[in-house]
C-alpha positions in Angstrom: -0.2 0.0 -0.4 1.6 3.3 -1.2 0.6 6.9 -1.0 -1.5 9.5 -2.2 1.1 12.6 -3.7 0.6 15.5 -5.2 3.4 17.9 -6.5 2.4 21.4 -6.6 4.6 23.5 -8.9 5.1 20.6 -11.4 6.3 22.9 -14.3 8.9 24.4 -12.6 12.6 23.3 -12.5 12.4 21.9 -9.1 8.9 20.2 -9.2 10.0 18.7 -12.3 12.9 17.5 -10.5 10.8 16.0 -7.7 9.0 13.9 -10.1 12.0 12.8 -11.3 13.4 11.7 -8.0 9.9 10.4 -6.5 10.5 7.9 -9.6 14.1 7.2 -9.4 13.9 6.4 -5.7 10.9 4.3 -6.4 9.0 6.1 -3.7 5.6 4.0 -3.2 3.2 5.9 -4.6 -0.9 4.7 -5.4 -1.7 7.8 -7.2 0.1 11.0 -8.0 -1.1 14.1 -9.1 0.9 17.2 -11.4 -0.5 20.5 -10.0 0.1 23.7 -11.4 -1.1 27.6 -12.1 -4.2 27.7 -14.6 -2.1 29.0 -17.2 -0.4 25.4 -17.2 -3.5 23.4 -17.1 -2.8 20.4 -19.4 0.9 21.0 -19.6 2.6 17.5 -19.4 5.4 16.8 -17.3 7.1 13.3 -16.7 7.0 11.0 -14.0 8.9 7.9 -14.5 7.9 6.6 -18.0 4.6 7.6 -17.5 3.4 11.5 -18.4 1.2 13.4 -16.6 -1.2 16.1 -17.4 -1.4 19.1 -14.8 -4.2 20.1 -13.2 -5.4 23.3 -11.8 -3.9 24.3 -8.4 -6.5 26.6 -7.7 -9.7 24.0 -7.6 -7.9 21.0 -6.7 -9.3 19.4 -3.4 -6.6 17.9 -1.1 -9.0 15.5 0.8 -7.7 12.4 1.1 -4.2 12.9 -0.3 -1.4 11.9 1.8 1.3 14.3 1.3 1.6 17.7 -0.9 5.4 18.6 -2.2 5.0 22.4 -2.8 7.6 23.8 -5.1 6.2 27.3 -5.5 7.0 30.8 -4.1 5.9 31.7 -0.7 2.8 33.9 -1.8 1.4 30.9 -3.7 2.5 28.9 -1.0 0.7 31.3 1.6 -2.9 31.0 -0.3 -2.8 27.0 -0.7 -0.4 25.1 1.5 -2.8 25.9 5.1 -5.9 24.6 2.8 -4.3 21.6 1.9 -3.1 21.0 5.6 -6.4 21.6 6.9 -7.8 19.0 4.6 -5.1 16.7 6.5 -2.8 16.4 3.5 1.1 16.9 5.0 2.4 19.7 3.4 6.3 19.5 2.6 7.2 23.3 1.7 10.2 24.3 -0.6 10.1 27.9 -0.2 10.9 30.0 2.6 7.7 30.8 4.2 7.5 28.7 7.2 11.0 28.1 7.7 11.4 30.1 10.8 7.8 29.0 12.1 8.7 27.7 15.7 5.6 25.3 14.9 7.0 24.1 11.8 10.0 21.5 11.9 13.0 22.2 9.2 14.3 19.2 8.1 17.4 18.0 6.6 17.0 14.2 7.2 20.6 13.4 7.5 21.0 16.0 10.1 17.7 16.3 12.4 14.9 13.0 11.3 13.6 13.4 14.9 12.3 16.7 14.1 9.4 14.9 12.0 7.4 14.0 14.9 6.9 17.8 15.3 4.9 18.3 11.9 1.4 17.5 13.3 1.2 21.2 15.0 0.4 22.6 11.5 0.6 19.7 9.2 3.7 21.3 7.4 7.1 20.6 7.2 9.7 23.0 5.9 12.5 22.2 3.7 15.8 24.7 4.3 17.4 27.0 1.8 19.9 25.0 -0.8 22.8 26.3 0.6 22.0 25.6 4.1 21.1 22.0 3.4 24.3 21.1 2.0 26.3 22.6 4.4 24.5 21.4 7.4 24.9 17.7 6.0 28.7 18.1 6.4 28.4 19.9 9.6 26.4 17.7 11.6 28.7 14.6 12.2 31.8 17.0 12.7 29.6 18.8 15.4 28.6 15.6 17.3 32.0 14.6 17.8 33.9 18.0 18.2 31.3 20.5 18.9 31.0 23.5 16.0 31.6 27.0 18.1 32.1 29.4 14.9 31.6 28.5 11.0 32.8 31.2 7.9 31.6 30.3 5.0 31.8 31.8 1.5 29.4 30.1 -1.0 29.4 30.1 -5.1 26.0 30.2 -6.0 24.8 28.7 -9.2 22.5 30.5 -11.7 19.4 27.6 -11.5 19.0 28.8 -7.7 17.3 31.9 -9.0 14.9 29.6 -11.4 15.1 29.5 -15.1 14.8 33.2 -15.8 18.4 33.2 -14.2 19.8 30.1 -16.1 18.3 32.0 -19.5 20.2 35.4 -18.3 23.2 33.7 -18.1 22.9 31.7 -21.4 21.6 34.9 -23.3 24.6 37.2 -21.8 27.1 34.7 -22.8 26.1 34.4 -26.3 25.9 37.9 -26.7 29.3 38.4 -25.5 30.3 36.4 -28.9 28.2 38.9 -31.0 28.7 42.3 -31.2 25.5 42.7 -32.3 23.3 41.8 -29.5 23.4 43.0 -26.1 21.4 41.4 -22.9 21.5 43.7 -20.1 20.9 42.3 -16.4 17.5 41.4 -15.6 17.2 38.7 -13.3 20.4 39.9 -11.8 21.7 43.0 -10.6 24.7 43.0 -12.9 26.0 40.9 -16.1 26.4 37.3 -14.7 28.5 35.9 -17.5 32.1 35.9 -16.9 31.2 37.5 -13.6 31.0 37.0 -10.2 27.8 39.2 -7.9 28.1 39.1 -4.2 24.6 39.8 -3.7 21.7 37.1 -3.4 18.3 38.2 -2.2 17.5 41.4 -0.3 19.9 43.5 1.6 18.9 43.9 5.3 19.8 46.7 7.7 23.2 45.2 9.1 24.4 45.0 5.5 24.2 41.2 5.2 21.6 40.2 2.8 18.7 37.5 3.3 20.3 34.5 1.7 23.0 35.2 4.2 20.7 35.6 6.8 18.9 32.2 6.1 21.9 30.5 6.3 22.5 31.6 10.0 19.1 31.1 11.1 18.6 27.7 9.4 21.7 26.2 10.9 20.7 27.4 14.5 17.5 26.1 14.0 18.5 22.6 12.4 22.0 21.7 13.9 22.5 23.8 17.4 21.2 27.2 18.3 24.9 27.9 19.7 26.5 27.7 16.8 27.6 31.1 15.1 27.7 31.4 11.7 29.0 34.3 9.0 28.3 33.6 5.5 29.1 35.8 2.3 27.2 34.3 -0.4 28.1 34.9 -4.2 26.3 34.1 -7.4 28.5 32.6 -10.2 28.1 32.2 -13.6 27.5 28.2 -13.4 24.3 26.5 -14.5 23.9 24.0 -11.9 25.5 23.2 -8.6 26.5 25.4 -5.6 29.9 25.2 -3.9 31.0 26.1 -0.6 34.0 27.2 1.2 33.9 26.5 4.9 36.0 27.4 7.7 34.7 25.9 11.0 35.8 26.5 14.5 35.5 23.7 17.0 35.4 23.5 20.9 37.4 20.5 21.0 40.6 19.5 18.9 39.4 17.3 15.7 42.6 16.5 13.4 41.9 16.5 9.6 42.6 12.7 9.4 39.8 12.0 11.8 37.4 14.3 10.1 38.0 12.9 6.7 36.9 9.5 8.1 34.1 10.3 10.0 32.9 12.3 6.8 33.1 9.3 4.7 30.8 7.2 6.9 28.1 10.4 7.2 25.0 9.7 5.5 24.5 12.0 2.1 28.1 12.4 2.2 31.0 11.7 -0.6 34.6 12.6 0.3 36.7 13.2 -2.7 40.1 14.7 -1.3 43.3 13.5 -2.6 46.0 16.4 -2.8 46.8 16.1 -6.6 45.7 17.8 -9.5 42.0 17.4 -9.9 41.6 15.6 -6.7 38.5 17.4 -5.5 34.7 17.6 -6.8 33.8 21.0 -8.9 29.7 21.9 -9.6 30.1 20.1 -12.9 30.7 16.9 -11.6 27.8 17.0 -9.2 25.1 17.6 -11.5 22.4 15.0 -11.3 23.7 13.5 -8.1 22.1 12.8 -5.0 25.5 12.7 -2.9 27.0 16.2 -0.8 30.7 16.3 -2.1 33.7 17.0 0.3 36.9 17.8 -0.9 40.2 20.0 0.4 39.5 19.1 4.1 42.7 20.4 5.8 43.7 22.0 9.3 43.3 25.8 9.9 46.7 26.7 11.9 45.1 30.1 12.6 43.1 29.0 15.4 43.3 26.5 18.0 40.6 23.9 16.5 39.8 24.7 13.3 39.2 22.9 10.0 38.7 23.8 6.4 36.6 21.9 3.6 35.0 22.4 0.4 31.3 21.7 -0.3 29.5 21.0 -3.5 26.1 19.7 -4.2 23.4 19.5 -7.0 21.2 22.5 -5.8 18.2 21.4 -7.5 18.8 18.3 -5.7 19.9 18.1 -2.3 19.3 21.6 -1.9 16.0 21.4 -3.0 13.7 18.8 -5.0 15.9 15.7 -3.6 15.8 16.9 0.3 11.8 17.1 0.1 11.6 13.6 -0.9 13.6 12.2 1.6 11.1 14.1 4.0 8.7 12.4 2.4 10.1 9.1 2.7 11.0 10.0 6.5 7.3 10.9 7.3 6.2 7.7 5.4 8.6 5.8 7.3 8.4 6.9 10.9 4.9 8.5 10.8 2.3 7.5 8.0 3.8 4.0 7.7 1.6 2.7 4.8 4.5 2.1 2.3 
C-alpha cells in the first residue's frame, strides 16, 4: 500500500526534479497528481515512464491525499498550503515561508530526522534553503564529535538557484558577448552574470548582510544547534547547476583532518573526494544529477586552535531542493504515516 502524492508547481525546475526523484527512488506511490497554475493546465510532465497532465491548483481538493510537495514561491504557498494542511494532507514546503515558524519543523533528514514528529502542529514541514541544506549535512557529524563554535562560509551559488530566468540570463548573456550586435542587459540579476561574480543574493538587510546570508545563519541554528555562530557571504557565479561552499569551522575540541575525513566518509549523504593532487576534488559540473553532497580540500586551519577548512559541493536542484523534499516524504512515510 502506497501514498497519494501531489506535486505542486510541477512545471518548474524544482517541481519537475521532484517528480524525477520520486520515480528514481521508487517512492511508494498509489496515485500521483501534478498541480500548477491555471495557465499551465494540461501541460505534460514526466513521472518515470508515465506522462502526467497538470491539473489546476486553484480548484484542487486535497482531501484524501497523504502529502503534497510544494515547489512554488512563498506567495502561492501562503495561499494554498494552509488549505491543503487543513484537509489532512501533510505539506512539505520548499519555499521560505514556514522555515522560521517555531511550530513548523525545518528538516534535513541526515541531520535532524527526529524533528519529523513535530509536523502535526500545523501539518506542514519546511525544506531549508539550498545553500544551508548541503552545509549542514557536512557540519552535523563533525559537530557531534567536536562541537562547532563558529562557521565562516563563502558560497559560490549557481544561477539555477534563481530559477529558469537566471539560467536563461546566463545563457543569453554568454552568447551575446560573442555577438557584438547583441546586448543582453541584466534583468534577473543586478549586474552582468556572464564571466562575472555577484556578491549579492536576495535583498539587503539593515546590517549590510543579504537575506540569503541571514537564512544560512538562522537555518543552521534551527537545524543543528542554536549555539553555533555563523557568518556567511553568498555569491552568485556563472555556473548553471551546482552550489559550492568554502567552509571554515572552529570547534570547541580538537579534531584533526584525518579523523574528520574518516567521520565524513561514514556520514549519511556525504561523499568524500579528497586527494592532494591535480583534480583530486569535486567541482559543480561533476555533481550535477547526483544525490550526494561532496566534500573535498579537508585541511587544518593553523590560525586558530581547533579549526578545519573544507570545500562542499552539491547539486542545488537536488539536495538543495527536490531531493531533500523527497527524503522528508520518505522519512514521513517511514516514521509517521507507515503505509508504504
